[in-house]
C-alpha positions as CSV (number, residue, x, y, z in Angstrom):
1,M,75.4,30.2,159.4
2,P,73.4,30.3,162.7
3,R,69.8,29.0,162.3
4,L,68.3,32.3,163.5
5,L,70.3,34.4,161.0
6,R,69.4,31.9,158.2
7,A,65.7,32.3,159.1
8,I,66.0,36.1,159.1
9,L,67.7,36.2,155.7
10,T,65.2,33.8,154.3
11,T,62.4,35.9,155.5
12,L,63.9,39.1,154.0
13,A,64.5,37.3,150.7
14,L,60.9,36.1,150.6
15,A,59.6,39.6,151.5
16,A,61.8,41.2,148.8
17,A,60.6,38.7,146.2
18,A,57.0,39.3,147.3
19,G,57.5,43.1,146.9
20,V,58.9,42.6,143.4
21,H,56.0,40.6,142.4
22,A,53.5,43.0,144.0
23,T,54.7,46.0,142.0
24,P,52.5,46.2,138.9
25,A,54.1,46.4,135.5
26,P,54.0,49.8,133.9
27,H,50.7,50.6,132.3
28,P,50.8,51.6,128.6
29,L,49.0,54.9,129.5
30,E,51.2,56.0,132.3
31,G,52.7,59.4,131.8
32,T,51.6,62.7,130.2
33,W,49.6,63.0,127.0
34,T,48.9,66.3,125.2
35,G,46.8,67.1,122.1
36,T,43.6,68.6,120.9
37,V,39.9,67.9,120.7
38,T,38.0,69.2,117.7
39,A,34.5,70.7,117.9
40,P,32.4,72.2,115.0
41,Q,33.8,75.6,116.0
42,G,37.4,74.5,116.1
43,D,40.1,72.9,118.3
44,A,40.7,73.0,122.0
45,E,43.7,72.0,124.1
46,I,43.3,68.8,126.0
47,G,45.7,66.8,128.1
48,F,45.8,63.8,130.4
49,R,48.2,62.5,133.0
50,F,47.9,58.9,134.2
51,Q,49.6,57.8,137.4
52,R,49.5,55.0,139.9
53,D,48.0,55.7,143.3
54,A,49.1,54.0,146.5
55,A,46.8,51.1,145.8
56,G,48.2,50.6,142.3
57,K,45.1,52.0,140.5
58,L,45.6,54.1,137.5
59,V,44.3,57.6,138.3
60,L,43.6,60.5,135.9
61,T,44.6,64.1,136.0
62,M,42.9,66.2,133.3
63,H,43.9,69.5,131.6
64,M,41.3,71.3,129.5
65,P,41.4,75.1,129.8
66,V,38.3,75.7,127.7
67,M,36.4,73.9,130.5
68,H,38.2,75.6,133.4
69,L,40.3,72.4,134.2
70,H,44.0,73.1,134.8
71,D,46.1,70.0,135.7
72,Q,43.3,68.7,137.9
73,A,43.0,65.3,139.5
74,V,39.6,63.7,138.6
75,G,40.0,60.2,140.0
76,P,40.4,56.5,138.9
77,Y,38.0,56.6,136.0
78,V,40.0,54.8,133.3
79,E,38.7,51.5,132.1
80,E,39.9,49.0,129.5
81,H,37.1,48.5,126.9
82,D,36.9,46.6,123.6
83,G,40.6,46.6,123.0
84,G,41.0,50.3,124.0
85,Y,40.3,52.6,126.9
86,R,37.5,54.8,128.1
87,I,36.6,57.4,130.7
88,P,32.9,56.6,131.4
89,F,31.9,59.8,133.1
90,L,33.2,61.8,130.2
91,D,31.8,59.4,127.6
92,T,35.3,59.4,126.1
93,A,37.0,56.5,124.4
94,W,40.3,56.0,122.5
95,R,42.8,53.5,121.2
96,L,46.5,53.4,121.7
97,D,48.8,53.2,118.7
98,G,52.4,53.5,119.9
99,D,52.8,57.0,121.3
100,T,49.4,58.2,119.9
101,L,45.9,58.1,121.4
102,T,43.0,58.7,119.0
103,G,39.4,58.5,119.8
104,T,36.2,60.5,120.6
105,F,35.4,62.9,123.3
106,A,32.1,63.2,125.2
107,L,28.6,62.6,123.9
108,G,29.2,64.7,120.8
109,R,31.8,62.2,119.7
110,L,34.3,65.0,119.0
111,P,37.5,63.7,117.4
112,M,40.5,63.7,119.7
113,R,44.2,63.1,119.2
114,L,46.9,63.1,121.8
115,T,50.6,62.1,121.8
116,R,52.8,61.0,124.6
117,G,54.8,63.7,126.3
118,G,54.6,67.5,126.1
119,A,53.5,69.9,128.8
120,F,50.2,71.4,129.9
121,S,49.8,75.1,129.3
122,P,50.1,77.2,132.4
123,R,47.1,78.3,134.4
124,P,46.2,81.9,133.3
125,P,46.6,84.6,135.9
126,A,43.5,85.4,138.0
127,S,41.5,88.1,136.5
128,A,40.6,91.3,138.5
129,P,37.2,91.1,140.2
130,P,34.4,92.8,138.2
131,P,32.8,96.0,139.5
132,A,30.2,95.6,142.3
133,A,26.6,95.5,141.3
134,P,24.3,98.5,142.1
135,A,22.4,98.3,145.3
136,A,19.2,96.3,145.3
137,R,16.0,98.3,145.0
138,W,14.0,95.9,147.0
139,S,13.9,92.3,148.4
140,Y,10.8,90.2,148.9
141,P,10.8,87.1,151.1
142,L,9.4,84.1,149.3
143,G,9.7,81.9,152.3
144,A,11.3,79.0,150.5
145,P,13.9,78.4,147.8
146,S,12.8,79.2,144.2
147,W,14.0,77.3,141.2
148,A,11.5,79.1,139.0
149,S,11.9,82.0,136.6
150,P,9.9,85.1,137.6
151,V,7.7,86.6,134.9
152,V,6.5,90.2,134.8
153,H,3.1,91.2,133.3
154,D,1.6,94.7,133.6
155,G,4.1,95.7,136.4
156,I,3.4,92.6,138.5
157,V,6.0,89.8,139.2
158,Y,4.6,86.2,139.3
159,V,6.8,83.4,140.7
160,G,6.4,80.1,142.5
161,A,8.6,78.5,145.2
162,S,9.5,75.0,146.4
163,D,7.0,75.2,149.4
164,G,4.0,75.2,146.9
165,R,3.3,78.9,147.3
166,F,2.8,81.2,144.4
167,H,3.4,84.9,144.7
168,A,2.3,88.1,143.0
169,V,4.5,91.0,143.8
170,R,4.5,94.6,142.6
171,A,7.6,95.2,140.4
172,Q,8.0,98.8,141.3
173,D,8.6,98.4,145.0
174,G,8.4,94.7,146.0
175,T,5.0,94.9,147.7
176,G,3.3,91.6,148.0
177,L,-0.1,91.6,146.4
178,W,-1.3,88.0,147.0
179,T,0.0,84.5,147.7
180,W,-1.7,81.3,146.8
181,S,-0.8,78.1,148.7
182,G,-0.8,74.8,146.8
183,P,-0.1,71.2,147.8
184,H,3.0,70.7,145.6
185,R,6.2,72.5,144.9
186,I,6.4,74.9,142.0
187,D,9.6,74.9,140.0
188,G,8.4,76.0,136.6
189,Q,7.9,79.4,135.0
190,A,4.4,80.7,134.7
191,V,2.7,82.2,131.7
192,V,0.3,85.0,132.1
193,D,-2.6,86.4,130.0
194,E,-5.1,89.2,130.8
195,A,-7.2,87.0,133.1
196,A,-5.1,84.3,134.6
197,V,-1.8,82.8,135.5
198,Y,-0.9,79.2,134.4
199,F,1.9,76.9,135.6
200,V,2.8,73.2,136.0
201,D,3.3,72.1,139.6
202,G,5.4,69.3,141.1
203,A,2.7,66.7,140.6
204,V,2.6,67.6,136.9
205,A,-0.8,69.3,137.1
206,L,-1.6,72.4,135.1
207,V,-2.8,75.1,137.6
208,C,-4.8,78.2,136.7
209,L,-5.1,81.1,139.1
210,D,-7.0,84.4,138.9
211,R,-4.4,87.0,137.9
212,T,-6.0,89.7,140.2
213,S,-6.8,87.8,143.3
214,G,-4.8,84.5,143.2
215,A,-7.9,82.5,143.5
216,L,-7.8,79.0,142.1
217,H,-9.8,78.7,138.9
218,W,-9.0,75.1,138.1
219,R,-6.3,72.4,138.3
220,E,-6.0,69.8,135.5
221,P,-3.7,66.7,136.0
222,L,-1.4,66.2,133.0
223,H,0.3,62.9,134.0
224,D,-1.6,59.8,132.9
225,A,-0.4,57.0,135.3
226,E,-1.5,54.2,132.9
227,I,0.4,55.7,130.0
228,A,3.5,56.4,132.1
229,D,3.3,53.1,134.0
230,G,2.8,54.8,137.4
231,P,2.7,58.2,139.1
232,P,5.2,61.0,138.4
233,K,8.7,59.9,139.4
234,P,11.1,62.3,141.2
235,N,12.2,65.0,138.8
236,P,15.2,63.6,136.9
237,T,16.5,66.9,135.5
238,F,19.0,67.7,138.2
239,N,18.2,71.4,138.2
240,R,14.4,70.8,138.5
241,R,13.5,71.7,134.9
242,T,9.7,71.9,134.5
243,A,7.7,72.4,131.3
244,T,6.5,75.9,130.7
245,P,3.0,76.3,129.4
246,L,1.9,78.3,126.3
247,V,-1.4,80.2,125.9
248,R,-2.8,80.9,122.5
249,D,-6.3,81.7,121.4
250,G,-8.1,80.4,124.5
251,V,-6.0,77.2,124.7
252,V,-3.2,76.3,127.1
253,Y,-0.6,73.8,125.8
254,A,1.9,72.1,128.2
255,G,4.2,69.1,128.2
256,S,4.1,66.3,130.7
257,T,6.4,63.7,132.2
258,D,4.1,61.0,130.8
259,G,5.4,61.9,127.3
260,G,2.3,63.8,126.2
261,L,1.7,67.3,125.0
262,Y,-1.7,68.4,126.3
263,A,-4.1,71.1,125.1
264,C,-6.6,72.4,127.7
265,D,-9.3,75.0,127.5
266,A,-8.0,78.1,129.1
267,R,-11.3,79.0,130.8
268,T,-12.3,75.6,132.2
269,G,-9.2,73.5,132.1
270,G,-11.0,70.8,130.1
271,R,-8.8,68.6,128.1
272,R,-9.1,69.0,124.3
273,W,-6.4,66.6,123.2
274,R,-3.2,64.8,124.1
275,F,-0.4,64.2,121.6
276,A,1.9,61.2,122.4
277,A,5.5,62.5,121.9
278,G,7.0,59.3,123.2
279,A,9.3,60.7,125.9
280,P,8.9,63.0,128.9
281,I,8.6,66.7,128.1
282,H,10.4,69.4,130.2
283,S,10.8,71.8,127.4
284,G,8.9,75.0,126.7
285,I,7.0,75.4,123.4
286,A,7.7,77.6,120.4
287,V,5.0,78.9,118.1
288,D,5.6,78.8,114.3
289,G,2.3,80.1,112.8
290,D,-0.1,77.3,113.3
291,R,2.6,74.9,114.5
292,L,4.0,74.1,117.9
293,I,7.6,73.0,118.4
294,F,9.0,71.4,121.6
295,G,11.7,69.1,122.8
296,T,11.7,65.8,124.7
297,M,14.0,64.0,127.1
298,D,15.0,61.5,124.4
299,G,16.4,64.3,122.3
300,T,13.6,64.6,119.8
301,L,12.5,68.0,118.5
302,V,8.8,67.6,117.6
303,T,6.5,69.7,115.5
304,V,2.7,69.4,115.7
305,D,-0.2,71.5,114.5
306,R,-2.6,73.1,116.9
307,D,-5.0,70.1,116.6
308,G,-2.3,67.7,117.9
309,H,-1.3,66.2,114.6
310,E,2.4,65.4,114.1
311,I,4.1,67.2,111.3
312,A,7.8,66.5,111.7
313,R,10.6,65.2,114.0
314,A,14.3,65.9,114.2
315,K,16.9,64.3,116.5
316,A,19.6,65.7,118.8
317,G,22.0,63.5,120.6
318,G,20.7,64.2,124.1
319,A,17.7,65.4,126.1
320,I,16.2,68.8,125.2
321,V,14.9,70.9,128.1
322,T,15.3,74.3,126.4
323,T,12.6,76.2,124.6
324,P,13.3,76.3,120.9
325,L,14.2,79.6,119.4
326,L,12.9,80.1,115.9
327,V,15.0,82.3,113.6
328,A,15.7,82.5,109.9
329,G,13.9,79.2,109.1
330,R,15.7,77.4,111.9
331,A,14.9,76.0,115.3
332,I,17.8,76.5,117.7
333,V,17.9,74.3,120.9
334,G,20.4,73.2,123.4
335,A,20.8,69.5,124.3
336,R,22.3,67.3,127.0
337,D,24.8,65.9,124.5
338,Y,26.7,69.2,125.1
339,Q,25.7,70.7,121.8
340,L,23.7,73.7,120.6
341,Y,21.8,72.7,117.4
342,A,20.3,74.7,114.6
343,F,17.7,72.5,112.8
344,D,16.3,73.5,109.4
345,R,12.6,73.8,110.1
346,G,11.7,72.5,106.6
347,T,13.9,69.4,106.4
348,G,14.9,68.7,110.0
349,T,18.5,68.5,109.0
350,V,21.2,70.1,111.2
351,A,22.3,73.4,109.7
352,W,25.1,73.9,112.3
353,R,26.2,72.8,115.8
354,Y,28.2,74.5,118.5
355,S,29.8,72.3,121.2
356,Y,29.9,73.0,124.9
357,W,32.5,70.2,125.2
358,F,31.1,68.3,128.2
359,S,28.6,70.7,129.6
360,W,24.8,70.4,129.3
361,I,23.0,73.3,127.6
362,E,20.1,74.1,129.9
363,S,19.7,77.8,128.9
364,S,17.0,78.6,126.4
365,P,18.6,80.7,123.6
366,Q,17.3,84.3,123.1
367,L,17.4,86.6,120.1
368,R,17.9,90.4,119.8
369,D,19.0,92.5,116.8
370,G,19.9,89.4,114.8
371,V,22.2,87.8,117.5
372,V,21.5,84.7,119.6
373,Y,22.5,84.7,123.2
374,V,22.7,81.5,125.3
375,G,24.1,80.5,128.7
376,G,26.1,77.4,129.7
377,S,26.1,74.9,132.6
378,D,29.6,73.7,133.5
379,F,30.8,75.6,130.4
380,R,30.2,78.7,132.6
381,R,29.8,81.0,129.7
382,V,27.3,83.3,128.1
383,T,27.9,83.1,124.3
384,A,26.7,85.4,121.5
385,L,26.3,83.7,118.2
386,D,25.5,84.4,114.6
387,P,22.3,82.4,113.8
388,A,23.3,82.0,110.2
389,D,26.3,79.8,110.8
390,G,26.7,79.3,114.6
391,R,29.9,81.4,114.7
392,A,30.6,82.8,118.2
393,L,30.8,86.6,118.3
394,W,32.0,86.5,121.9
395,S,31.9,84.0,124.8
396,T,32.3,85.3,128.4
397,D,33.1,83.3,131.5
398,V,30.4,84.2,134.1
399,R,32.0,81.8,136.7
400,G,28.9,79.8,137.5
401,L,26.3,77.4,136.2
402,A,24.2,79.6,133.9
403,W,21.0,77.6,133.5
404,G,18.5,80.4,132.9
405,A,17.8,82.2,129.6
406,P,19.7,85.4,129.2
407,A,17.7,88.6,129.7
408,L,18.4,91.2,127.1
409,T,18.0,94.9,127.0
410,E,19.2,97.5,124.5
411,K,22.8,97.4,125.8
412,R,23.1,94.6,128.3
413,V,22.8,90.9,129.0
414,F,21.8,89.7,132.5
415,I,22.0,86.2,133.8
416,G,21.9,84.3,137.1
417,T,24.4,81.7,138.1
418,V,24.4,78.8,140.5
419,A,27.2,77.2,142.6
420,Q,27.2,73.6,143.8
421,R,29.2,71.3,146.0
422,P,30.8,68.9,145.7
423,A,31.8,69.6,142.1
424,L,34.6,68.8,139.7
425,L,34.6,72.4,138.4
426,A,34.6,75.5,140.5
427,H,31.5,77.7,140.3
428,E,30.4,81.0,141.8
429,A,26.8,82.0,142.3
430,G,25.3,85.4,141.6
431,L,23.9,87.8,139.1
432,V,26.0,89.1,136.2
433,A,25.6,92.0,133.8
434,L,27.4,91.9,130.5
435,D,27.8,94.4,127.7
436,R,25.6,93.1,124.9
437,Q,28.0,94.1,122.1
438,T,31.3,92.9,123.5
439,G,30.5,90.4,126.3
440,T,32.5,92.5,128.9
441,V,31.5,91.9,132.5
442,L,30.0,95.1,133.8
443,W,29.2,94.0,137.3
444,R,28.6,91.0,139.4
445,Q,26.4,90.5,142.5
446,P,27.7,87.4,144.5
447,A,25.2,85.1,146.2
448,E,26.2,83.5,149.4
449,P,25.2,79.9,150.5
450,P,22.3,80.0,153.0
451,S,24.1,77.5,155.2
452,A,27.4,75.5,155.4
453,A,25.5,72.4,154.3
454,A,23.7,73.9,151.3
455,P,24.5,71.8,148.2
456,M,23.4,74.6,145.8
457,W,22.9,78.3,145.9
458,G,22.4,81.2,143.6
459,Y,19.8,81.8,140.8
460,A,18.7,78.7,138.9
461,G,16.0,80.4,136.8
462,S,16.0,83.1,134.3
463,V,16.2,86.8,135.2
464,A,13.1,89.0,134.3
465,V,13.4,92.6,133.0
466,D,10.7,95.2,133.8
467,G,11.6,98.6,132.5
468,K,14.6,99.8,134.5
469,L,14.7,96.8,136.8
470,I,16.0,93.3,136.7
471,I,14.2,90.8,138.9
472,A,15.5,87.4,140.1
473,A,14.3,84.6,142.4
474,G,17.0,82.9,144.4
475,L,17.6,79.5,146.1
476,D,18.0,81.6,149.3
477,G,14.2,82.2,149.2
478,K,14.3,85.9,148.2
479,L,13.0,87.7,145.2
480,I,15.2,90.8,144.5
481,A,15.2,93.7,142.1
482,L,18.3,95.6,140.9
483,P,18.6,98.5,138.5
484,A,19.1,97.6,134.9
485,H,21.0,100.9,134.2
486,D,20.7,100.9,130.5
C-alpha cells in the first residue's frame, strides 16, 4: 500500500475512533417523561423532555399547562445532586428508579411522579380576544413611571412616582391639585387620614404631607444603619414592593428594611417605639382589635400589640410581602414559596394552603361577600376562593403578572397586569375587568411598552375604585381613569 494512502487511512481511522470516543453515552434521563405534580388543591399535568445539545449538554424542555408552559425549551438546568437530579431554578429534585422519577417540585415541596414515555397534551386553541375596554375618562401625566398603588380619599387621588414626586389629583376629572417633590423615589402606597398623607420613600423614611396643600409636615427615618449593618440596600423585591403604613388613633405604624416595625406620632413624627421583627418588612399591616399583624422577608407572620410587644409568630416557607387578610379567625397571606396560606390566628397553625406552583404571590388578598380574591404573578390568574377551606370557586387567566390587590365592586373585579422581557413565560400588560361571580373576562385594556428597550410595562400596583371610576398608575408615567360600569 502506498505510503500516502496508508497515512490517509490511518488518519481516517484515528478520526473515526476519536469521534466514537467523543460521543457521550446516553444519559439515564434522555427522552420524554410524563406525569403529575400534586398540590393541596389537586393534581396538575407535568412533563419533561431531556435532549443533548450540540455541545453534548443535557437540555430541558418543560410542559406544564397550568403554568402556561407548552413543550417549551427552558435550557441546560439539570444537575446531578446527592445521588439524584435537580433543576435549581425550579427548586425541583427527584430520584430515578428504573423508568420512574419521583421527587418534589418547587419551594412548596409538592410531590411529583413521572414515568418514561407518553406524550404531552396538545396546546389549547387560542381564545378569542376579550372585548375592548371603555374609553378612558381622563389621563394625568405623572412625569415618571409609577410602581405605586393610587389611593382615593374624599374624591382625591394620591400617588407617588419613581422621580420622587407625589401627586394629588381630582378623581372626577383628572385635574392636578398639588405636587410635592422629594429627594427619593416613591414606590409604596400611601395612607390618608383627614389631615395628612403618609408613605414610605425609597430611603426608607416615613413622610407626612399636608393633605390639602402637599406641604411637608415631617420626615422620619425608619432605617437604623447600626441595626441593619449599613444604609438601605437596593430594593430586593424585584417589583419594588414597599411597606404600606397604617394610621390608627394618632399613631402611624410602618415596617422597615432594618427588620423593625416602627410606631410614630402622627402629628410630629416622633418615634414611640420600634419592634425588632428580625427580618426586613415590605408587607402592609392588618389590624385585629388591639393587635397588629404583618409579614417579613424571612416568611414570618408576626403579631404584636399596639405597644410593640410580641404576641405570636407563624411561619410560611417564603417571604411575605402581602398585607394579611383577616377573616373567620384566620390570617390569609401570599408567600414567595408559591403558596397562599390561611393561618389560624389563635394557634398559628396552617388551616389550608393553595399552591401557585412556581409563581410568587405578590397580590394582597381581598374579601367581599364572603369570598377571597387574589391575583398571581407568573401564575397569571385572578382566583376566587372560599376562605373556609381554600377551595377555588374560579380562576381566570388575565395573561400578565398580576401583582396588585384586586379591586372589587358589587359586580366586578379589576386588576392591572405587567409584562416583562426577557421572560420564560409570556405576559401581556394592561387592565382587566372580570365578572365577580364567574370570573369571565369582561374587557381588557392593553398597555404598550413605552420603548423597544423597556424591560417592564403595564400596571404594577393595585387599581383604585372611586364611585363609577377605576384609577390606575402605570409604568408609562400616566395616571388614568376608566368607567367601572357596574
